[in-house]
Structure formats: C-alpha cells, structure tokens
C-alpha positions as CSV (number, residue, x, y, z in Angstrom):
1,M,0.0,0.0,-0.1
2,T,1.2,3.4,-0.8
3,G,0.1,6.9,0.1
4,N,-2.1,9.4,-1.8
5,P,0.2,11.9,-3.3
6,H,-2.7,13.7,-5.1
7,L,-4.6,14.6,-1.9
8,A,-1.3,15.7,0.0
9,A,-0.5,17.8,-3.0
10,R,-4.0,19.3,-3.1
11,L,-3.8,20.1,0.9
12,E,-0.6,21.7,0.6
13,K,-1.7,23.8,-2.2
14,A,-4.6,24.8,-0.6
15,G,-2.7,25.7,2.7
16,M,-5.1,23.3,4.5
17,K,-4.8,21.1,7.6
18,Q,-6.3,17.6,7.9
19,A,-8.9,18.6,10.7
20,E,-10.0,21.6,8.2
21,L,-10.6,19.3,5.4
22,A,-12.5,16.8,7.5
23,D,-14.7,19.9,9.0
24,R,-15.4,21.1,5.3
25,L,-16.3,17.6,4.3
26,N,-18.5,17.1,7.2
27,T,-20.4,20.3,6.3
28,R,-20.9,19.1,3.0
29,L,-22.0,15.7,4.2
30,G,-24.4,17.7,6.3
31,A,-25.8,19.5,3.5
32,L,-26.3,16.5,1.2
33,T,-27.7,14.3,3.7
34,G,-29.3,16.3,6.2
35,R,-27.1,14.8,8.9
36,P,-23.4,16.2,9.8
37,G,-20.4,14.2,8.8
38,K,-18.5,12.1,11.4
39,L,-14.9,12.3,9.7
40,T,-12.1,13.4,11.9
41,D,-8.5,14.3,10.9
42,R,-7.5,10.8,11.5
43,H,-9.7,9.5,8.2
44,V,-7.7,12.1,6.4
45,R,-4.5,11.2,7.8
46,N,-5.5,7.4,6.7
47,W,-6.3,8.6,3.2
48,L,-2.6,10.3,3.2
49,I,-1.0,7.2,4.3
50,L,-3.1,4.4,2.8
51,Q,-4.4,3.5,-0.4
52,Q,-6.5,0.3,-1.0
53,D,-5.9,-1.8,-4.0
54,F,-9.3,-2.2,-5.3
55,A,-8.5,-4.4,-8.4
56,V,-10.3,-7.8,-8.7
C-alpha cells in the first residue's frame, strides 16, 4: 500500500490542515444528507497514508 500523493499535494497547495478538510467534508455531508458528517483528521491522515488496492 502506498500513500495518496494527489491528496497531499492538494492539501498543501490549498494551505489546508487535515482537520480543516475533515470539517469541510462534514459540512458538505450535512448539506447533502441532512445529517452531520463524522469524519475526523484521523480519517484524512489514513487517506494520506493508505491507498487500498481495489483491483479484482
């Protein structure tokens, strides 16, 4: 498994912290579903570190 360099680059370019991305995603999830999202900076950190291989 490898990290997600594209997400890391986008966060850096935007000057955004992991917690800020989680907050923004939670806000967007709330707007879409009517229920607040429950993502944390740990989720974002895992996305940055782990990339699943979904090939079948």
